[in-house]
N, CA, C and O of each residue as an XYZ file, in Angstrom:
580
protein
N       0.799     -1.066     -0.065
C      -0.033      0.035      0.079
C       0.835      1.217     -0.051
O       0.621      2.124     -0.855
N       2.011      1.163      0.927
C       2.744      2.362      0.859
C       3.548      2.695     -0.509
O       3.861      3.845     -0.817
N       3.843      1.555     -1.290
C       4.500      1.765     -2.463
C       3.549      2.395     -3.484
O       3.961      3.248     -4.270
N       2.214      1.956     -3.475
C       1.245      2.529     -4.228
C       0.969      4.023     -4.089
O       0.758      4.765     -5.047
N       0.993      4.449     -2.627
C       0.969      5.942     -2.326
C       2.149      6.675     -2.802
O       1.984      7.810     -3.249
N       3.253      6.184     -2.759
C       4.567      6.783     -3.170
C       4.439      6.932     -4.681
O       4.714      8.023     -5.180
N       4.061      5.959     -5.413
C       3.971      5.907     -6.757
C       2.970      7.020     -7.249
O       3.314      7.824     -8.115
N       1.738      7.040     -6.679
C       0.785      8.010     -7.020
C       1.300      9.471     -6.774
O       1.038     10.387     -7.553
N       2.005      9.617     -5.707
C       2.657     11.032     -5.387
C       3.610     11.340     -6.478
O       3.542     12.454     -6.998
N       4.469     10.504     -6.876
C       5.472     10.804     -7.822
C       4.656     11.087     -9.206
O       5.055     12.016     -9.907
N       3.597     10.367     -9.601
C       2.879     10.631    -10.832
C       2.165     12.096    -10.681
O       2.080     12.875    -11.630
N       1.721     12.341     -9.527
C       1.038     13.719     -9.351
C       2.150     14.707     -9.540
O       2.039     15.692    -10.270
N       3.268     14.395     -8.828
C       4.402     15.404     -8.854
C       4.977     15.676    -10.279
O       5.434     16.782    -10.568
N       4.945     14.711    -11.098
C       5.485     14.721    -12.364
C       4.412     15.450    -13.305
O       4.767     16.390    -14.017
N       3.173     15.020    -13.290
C       2.151     15.380    -14.176
C       1.743     16.869    -13.752
O       1.622     17.730    -14.623
N       1.547     17.138    -12.498
C       1.109     18.450    -12.080
C       2.309     19.316    -11.747
O       2.973     19.060    -10.743
N       2.611     20.313    -12.532
C       3.655     21.228    -12.280
C       3.348     22.411    -11.438
O       4.159     23.298    -11.174
N       2.077     22.354    -11.024
C       1.587     23.508    -10.080
C       2.109     23.354     -8.830
O       2.347     22.249     -8.344
N       2.324     24.505     -8.221
C       2.974     24.533     -6.850
C       1.779     24.153     -5.828
O       0.680     24.707     -5.828
N       2.150     23.195     -5.027
C       1.254     22.742     -4.040
C       1.545     23.148     -2.561
O       2.553     22.735     -1.989
N       0.698     23.912     -1.996
C       0.893     24.134     -0.547
C       0.001     23.276      0.250
O      -1.215     23.258      0.057
N       0.568     22.594      1.109
C      -0.190     21.770      2.069
C      -0.619     22.705      3.270
O      -0.006     23.736      3.547
N      -1.700     22.263      3.937
C      -2.170     22.968      5.113
C      -2.124     22.151      6.349
O      -2.360     22.699      7.426
N      -1.836     20.871      6.290
C      -1.808     20.064      7.476
C      -0.525     19.477      7.637
O      -0.045     18.995      6.611
N       0.156     19.400      8.694
C       1.384     19.044      9.107
C       1.645     17.529      8.807
O       2.669     17.180      8.219
N       0.720     16.663      9.214
C       0.899     15.222      8.903
C       0.911     14.920      7.399
O       1.642     14.015      6.997
N       0.179     15.591      6.571
C       0.180     15.217      5.213
C       1.526     15.766      4.610
O       2.063     15.140      3.697
N       2.061     16.884      5.086
C       3.310     17.415      4.550
C       4.444     16.459      5.021
O       5.393     16.192      4.284
N       4.315     15.972      6.231
C       5.449     14.922      6.765
C       5.506     13.706      5.870
O       6.561     13.233      5.451
N       4.240     13.207      5.591
C       4.133     11.947      4.847
C       4.744     12.171      3.367
O       5.349     11.243      2.830
N       4.590     13.341      2.750
C       5.143     13.589      1.394
C       6.561     13.908      1.629
O       7.280     13.595      0.680
N       7.179     14.464      2.669
C       8.581     14.808      2.924
C       9.262     13.452      3.173
O      10.357     13.238      2.653
N       8.694     12.567      3.909
C       9.342     11.340      3.971
C       9.340     10.459      2.696
O      10.326      9.792      2.384
N       8.178     10.483      1.960
C       8.164      9.789      0.678
C       9.344     10.299     -0.288
O      10.043      9.514     -0.930
N       9.490     11.662     -0.322
C      10.256     12.232     -1.362
C      11.809     12.572     -0.740
O      12.731     13.034     -1.413
N      11.864     12.258      0.583
C      13.213     12.624      1.256
C      13.437     13.975      1.145
O      14.554     14.309      0.748
N      12.505     14.966      1.446
C      12.668     16.438      1.408
C      12.464     17.023      2.801
O      11.859     16.415      3.684
N      12.986     18.203      2.950
C      12.561     19.031      4.067
C      11.334     19.673      3.798
O      10.836     19.623      2.673
N      10.726     20.363      4.881
C       9.319     20.978      4.828
C       9.713     22.454      4.992
O      10.492     22.823      5.871
N       9.118     23.306      4.075
C       9.182     24.793      4.386
C       7.738     25.286      4.755
O       6.763     25.295      4.002
N       7.789     25.652      5.933
C       6.503     26.168      6.616
C       6.483     27.665      6.621
O       7.425     28.299      7.096
N       5.482     28.214      6.128
C       5.204     29.637      6.007
C       4.027     30.128      6.746
O       2.897     29.811      6.375
N       4.235     30.923      7.820
C       3.072     31.629      8.497
C       2.786     32.945      7.772
O       3.636     33.817      7.591
N       1.533     33.009      7.381
C       1.367     34.286      6.583
C      -0.110     34.888      6.954
O      -0.971     34.191      7.490
N      -0.286     36.148      6.636
C      -1.527     36.836      6.606
C      -1.766     37.404      5.309
O      -1.632     38.616      5.142
N      -2.138     36.568      4.293
C      -2.072     37.003      2.824
C      -2.884     38.180      2.445
O      -2.636     38.850      1.442
N      -3.924     38.440      3.316
C      -4.777     39.468      2.835
C      -4.659     40.765      3.759
O      -5.446     41.699      3.603
N      -3.682     40.795      4.695
C      -3.544     42.011      5.607
C      -2.164     42.366      5.954
O      -1.919     43.516      6.320
N      -1.161     41.402      5.863
C       0.184     41.485      6.162
C       0.989     42.093      4.924
O       1.223     41.363      3.960
N       1.362     43.259      4.939
C       2.126     43.700      3.850
C       3.443     42.935      3.443
O       3.678     42.594      2.284
N       4.240     42.712      4.468
C       5.349     41.785      4.025
C       5.002     40.400      3.426
O       5.585     39.831      2.503
N       3.944     39.979      4.132
C       3.498     38.594      3.530
C       3.057     38.711      2.017
O       3.399     37.876      1.179
N       2.299     39.774      1.743
C       2.013     40.035      0.389
C       3.111     40.259     -0.548
O       3.022     39.868     -1.712
N       4.170     40.885     -0.091
C       5.353     41.168     -0.745
C       6.005     39.819     -1.044
O       6.495     39.597     -2.151
N       6.013     38.965     -0.108
C       6.649     37.624     -0.248
C       5.993     36.818     -1.320
O       6.668     36.153     -2.106
N       4.608     36.866     -1.370
C       3.741     36.243     -2.311
C       4.240     36.571     -3.705
O       4.441     35.707     -4.558
N       4.431     37.905     -3.890
C       4.752     38.383     -5.319
C       6.268     38.178     -5.600
O       6.629     37.667     -6.661
N       7.144     38.571     -4.661
C       8.619     38.530     -4.832
C       9.158     37.034     -4.724
O      10.213     36.768     -5.299
N       8.570     36.174     -4.106
C       9.224     34.913     -3.959
C       8.222     33.768     -4.325
O       8.473     33.066     -5.305
N       7.083     33.548     -3.568
C       6.328     32.287     -3.764
C       5.781     32.129     -5.132
O       5.593     30.983     -5.540
N       5.495     33.168     -5.909
C       4.935     33.066     -7.215
C       5.997     33.115     -8.326
O       5.652     33.058     -9.506
N       7.182     33.211     -7.990
C       8.176     33.382     -9.101
C       8.589     31.917     -9.662
O       8.530     30.905     -8.963
N       8.978     31.931    -10.892
C       9.409     30.573    -11.552
C      10.570     30.108    -10.787
O      10.700     28.889    -10.678
N      11.422     30.866    -10.246
C      12.691     30.381     -9.632
C      12.280     29.636     -8.200
O      12.782     28.570     -7.846
N      11.449     30.249     -7.564
C      11.088     29.597     -6.304
C      10.313     28.199     -6.620
O      10.604     27.119     -6.105
N       9.274     28.423     -7.562
C       8.562     27.126     -7.852
C       9.632     26.041     -8.318
O       9.500     24.899     -7.876
N      10.557     26.293     -9.079
C      11.475     25.253     -9.424
C      12.250     24.754     -8.368
O      12.508     23.554     -8.274
N      12.682     25.691     -7.479
C      13.585     25.265     -6.245
C      12.537     24.422     -5.339
O      12.889     23.402     -4.745
N      11.419     24.859     -5.294
C      10.500     24.127     -4.293
C      10.143     22.762     -4.700
O       9.995     21.854     -3.882
N      10.001     22.617     -6.017
C       9.786     21.358     -6.662
C      10.864     20.333     -6.297
O      10.552     19.184     -5.982
N      12.138     20.754     -6.340
C      13.121     19.871     -6.152
C      13.556     19.794     -4.658
O      14.089     18.763     -4.248
N      13.363     20.764     -3.905
C      13.998     20.820     -2.439
C      13.045     20.689     -1.299
O      13.507     20.261     -0.242
N      11.697     21.018     -1.368
C      10.903     21.141     -0.266
C       9.454     20.580     -0.525
O       8.963     20.486     -1.649
N       8.845     20.230      0.611
C       7.470     20.003      0.627
C       6.852     21.353      1.308
O       7.266     21.717      2.409
N       5.899     22.042      0.644
C       5.429     23.298      1.132
C       4.275     23.189      2.125
O       3.373     22.374      1.931
N       4.287     23.983      3.166
C       3.258     23.875      4.191
C       3.025     25.327      4.424
O       3.979     26.101      4.497
N       1.693     25.757      4.553
C       1.301     27.116      4.861
C       0.199     27.107      5.862
O      -0.729     26.298      5.865
N       0.395     28.153      6.779
C      -0.657     28.459      7.774
C      -1.036     29.951      7.437
O      -0.329     30.866      7.858
N      -2.001     30.157      6.782
C      -2.477     31.457      6.351
C      -3.631     32.009      7.215
O      -4.726     31.447      7.205
N      -3.421     32.967      7.867
C      -4.338     33.639      8.769
C      -4.964     34.785      8.126
O      -4.375     35.865      8.166
N      -6.203     34.668      7.478
C      -6.860     35.705      6.906
C      -7.484     36.546      7.724
O      -7.830     36.130      8.830
N      -7.735     37.816      7.360
C      -8.438     38.874      8.231
C      -9.848     38.591      8.309
O     -10.511     38.450      7.282
N     -10.400     38.489      9.581
C     -11.771     38.302      9.910
C     -12.479     39.590      9.930
O     -11.955     40.555     10.486
N     -13.610     39.678      9.376
C     -14.535     40.892      9.440
C     -15.529     40.474     10.399
O     -15.898     39.311     10.563
N     -15.989     41.612     11.097
C     -17.129     41.353     11.985
C     -16.760     40.777     13.373
O     -15.640     40.932     13.860
N     -17.769     40.097     13.989
C     -17.405     39.440     15.312
C     -16.465     38.408     15.216
O     -16.575     37.593     14.300
N     -15.460     38.315     16.118
C     -14.514     37.220     16.080
C     -15.190     35.832     16.383
O     -16.029     35.717     17.276
N     -14.807     34.852     15.644
C     -15.255     33.508     15.924
C     -14.345     32.920     17.085
O     -13.176     33.276     17.235
N     -14.935     32.058     17.831
C     -14.152     31.339     18.782
C     -12.919     30.515     18.101
O     -13.016     29.966     17.003
N     -11.813     30.506     18.863
C     -10.582     29.769     18.274
C     -10.991     28.331     18.302
O     -11.547     27.821     19.274
N     -10.701     27.712     17.220
C     -10.794     26.231     16.976
C      -9.450     25.624     17.164
O      -8.600     25.745     16.282
N      -9.195     24.934     18.342
C      -7.887     24.417     18.568
C      -7.528     23.151     17.668
O      -6.393     22.677     17.629
N      -8.553     22.682     16.988
C      -8.303     21.626     16.062
C      -8.031     22.077     14.676
O      -7.759     21.247     13.808
N      -8.090     23.388     14.412
C      -7.800     23.973     13.041
C      -6.307     23.693     12.868
O      -5.455     23.960     13.716
N      -6.077     23.121     11.663
C      -4.572     22.759     11.256
C      -3.648     23.948     11.367
O      -2.481     23.729     11.693
N      -4.047     25.191     11.129
C      -3.124     26.277     11.271
C      -2.918     26.704     12.786
O      -1.904     27.296     13.154
N      -3.872     26.387     13.565
C      -3.688     26.666     14.925
C      -2.723     25.642     15.686
O      -1.950     25.928     16.600
N      -2.923     24.469     15.148
C      -1.844     23.447     15.609
C      -0.444     23.715     15.209
O       0.501     23.520     15.974
N      -0.316     24.182     13.955
C       0.959     24.567     13.570
C       1.614     25.780     14.390
O       2.790     25.846     14.747
N       0.651     26.681     14.601
C       0.996     27.863     15.439
C       1.431     27.567     16.835
O       2.417     28.109     17.335
N       0.691     26.709     17.450
C       1.008     26.205     18.772
C       2.382     25.573     18.862
O       3.087     25.713     19.862
N       2.750     24.876     17.799
C       3.906     24.115     17.796
C       5.199     24.978     17.355
O       6.284     24.878     17.926
N       4.971     25.747     16.380
C       6.073     26.463     15.690
C       6.189     27.906     15.708
O       7.221     28.488     15.374
N       5.054     28.528     16.124
C       5.044     30.013     16.044
C       4.136     30.610     17.139
O       3.160     31.309     16.865
N       4.543     30.270     18.503
C       3.815     30.738     19.666
C       3.782     32.151     19.881
O       2.895     32.671     20.557
N       4.809     32.873     19.278
C       4.872     34.432     19.418
C       4.088     35.082     18.407
O       3.957     36.303     18.497
N       3.481     34.390     17.347
C       2.623     34.909     16.422
C       3.374     36.005     15.474
O       2.886     37.119     15.282
N       4.540     35.604     14.932
C       5.184     36.610     14.115
C       4.594     36.288     12.662
O       4.179     35.185     12.309
N       4.631     37.444     11.885
C       4.237     37.293     10.455
C       5.008     38.296      9.605
O       5.186     39.442     10.017
N       5.455     37.897      8.462
C       5.555     36.450      8.014
C       6.727     35.728      8.788
O       7.674     36.364      9.251
N       6.609     34.443      8.892
C       7.604     33.642      9.739
C       7.718     32.417      8.838
O       6.751     31.906      8.275
N       8.886     32.016      8.752
C       9.286     30.851      7.847
C      10.116     29.898      8.686
O      11.118     30.266      9.299
N       9.659     28.674      8.684
C      10.321     27.644      9.633
C      10.683     26.575      8.584
O       9.813     26.170      7.812
N      11.925     26.115      8.538
C      12.392     24.898      7.800
C      12.350     23.688      8.916
O      12.873     23.742     10.029
N      11.722     22.751      8.450
C      11.538     21.456      9.196
C      12.245     20.184      8.483
O      12.229     20.092      7.256
N      12.790     19.326      9.199
C      13.182     18.146      8.578
C      11.955     17.250      8.144
O      10.833     17.733      8.295
N      12.070     16.138      7.681
C      10.974     15.412      7.041
C      10.112     14.876      8.069
O       9.029     14.375      7.767
N      10.585     14.958      9.457
C       9.842     14.395     10.566
C       9.163     15.572     11.310
O       8.375     15.345     12.227
N       9.451     16.761     10.937
C       8.836     17.973     11.635
C       9.628     18.541     12.724
O       9.093     19.288     13.544
N      11.027     18.197     12.795
C      11.893     18.830     13.671
C      12.401     20.047     13.114
O      12.771     20.037     11.940
N      12.481     21.269     13.908
C      12.923     22.528     13.435
C      14.380     22.522     13.083
O      15.232     22.077     13.853
N      14.676     23.072     11.791
C      16.062     23.114     11.345
C      16.463     24.552     11.467
O      17.532     24.844     12.003
N      15.598     25.524     10.960
C      15.869     26.885     11.031
C      14.646     27.749     10.942
O      13.601     27.298     10.472
N      14.744     28.941     11.366
C      13.647     29.991     11.410
C      14.150     31.437     10.856
O      15.256     31.917     11.102
N      13.281     31.958     10.175
C      13.528     33.376      9.732
C      12.231     34.133      9.611
O      11.159     33.580      9.362
N      12.385     35.416      9.799
C      11.251     36.391      9.468
C      11.416     36.827      8.109
O      12.070     36.180      7.291
N      10.753     38.067      7.813
C      10.879     38.846      6.636
C      12.286     39.423      6.361
O      12.843     40.080      7.241
N      12.804     39.227      5.317
C      14.131     39.929      4.858
C      13.751     40.725      3.738
O      12.937     40.293      2.921
N      14.319     41.953      3.623
C      14.123     42.910      2.543
C      15.033     42.545      1.291
O      15.768     43.397      0.792
N      14.959     41.327      0.834
C      15.732     40.975     -0.324
C      15.095     41.498     -1.763
O      13.895     41.731     -1.913
N      16.043     41.634     -2.735
C      15.377     42.103     -4.004
C      14.966     40.986     -4.906
O      14.225     41.231     -5.857
N      15.408     39.749     -4.667
C      15.018     38.632     -5.553
C      14.733     37.328     -4.800
O      15.246     37.083     -3.708
N      13.901     36.514     -5.424
C      13.597     35.290     -4.919
C      14.823     34.354     -4.735
O      14.828     33.503     -3.846
N      15.798     34.516     -5.541
C      17.053     33.775     -5.435
C      17.761     34.014     -4.055
O      18.396     33.108     -3.514
N      17.641     35.162     -3.548
C      18.304     35.480     -2.241
C      17.483     34.620     -1.190
O      18.109     34.071     -0.283
N      16.284     34.499     -1.267
C      15.461     33.754     -0.297
C      15.731     32.230     -0.379
O      15.813     31.526      0.627
N      15.861     31.776     -1.624
C      16.177     30.475     -2.035
C      17.494     30.059     -1.363
O      17.604     29.057     -0.656
N      18.541     30.972     -1.667
C      19.737     30.719     -1.026
C      19.742     30.590      0.509
O      20.368     29.712      1.103
N      19.024     31.495      1.073
C      18.803     31.298      2.587
C      18.223     30.199      3.015
O      18.664     29.615      4.004
N      17.153     29.758      2.334
C      16.458     28.560      2.702
C      17.288     27.325      2.509
O      17.195     26.406      3.323
N      18.131     27.248      1.432
C      18.999     26.228      1.369
C      20.104     26.127      2.292
O      20.665     25.064      2.560
N      20.402     27.237      2.767
C      21.493     27.236      3.797
C      21.014     26.644      5.194
O      21.818     26.315      6.065
N      19.652     26.538      5.331
C      18.950     26.051      6.483
C      18.747     24.553      6.278
O      17.942     24.023      7.044
N      19.273     23.879      5.479
C      19.178     22.526      5.193
C      19.911     21.758      6.240
O      20.839     22.269      6.867
N      19.492     20.504      6.442
C      20.198     19.717      7.412
C      21.204     18.861      6.615
O      21.952     18.080      7.203
């Protein structure tokens, strides 16, 4: 069964060149183990955090990052959208809340954590005012195990 899962993941990976952001840690870890990759975890507020929006344009959506991510990382995102109106109660079972509790208790945005394939922290960084995606890619690769 495990071989079938790995084969299906490989087929999806080859056929679909679209960038895939996972939202659940366990799914990201399964893929990271299957492909022997580290995990790049991004905490963002994509509709209210100005540096998060800059990273989206300057890094995450660039062909350079997409190519690097395809070969180097399993992508994982905890995106905290702005809530309008009355706040809802916190759902402790929400995958992004689980990620926050484990990896970003201080609530920094944007915040990028590199994890090994089992979820152990390798490195952490916040926003850097780099000009190109390649500068971020270089930094992320330096945080490899």
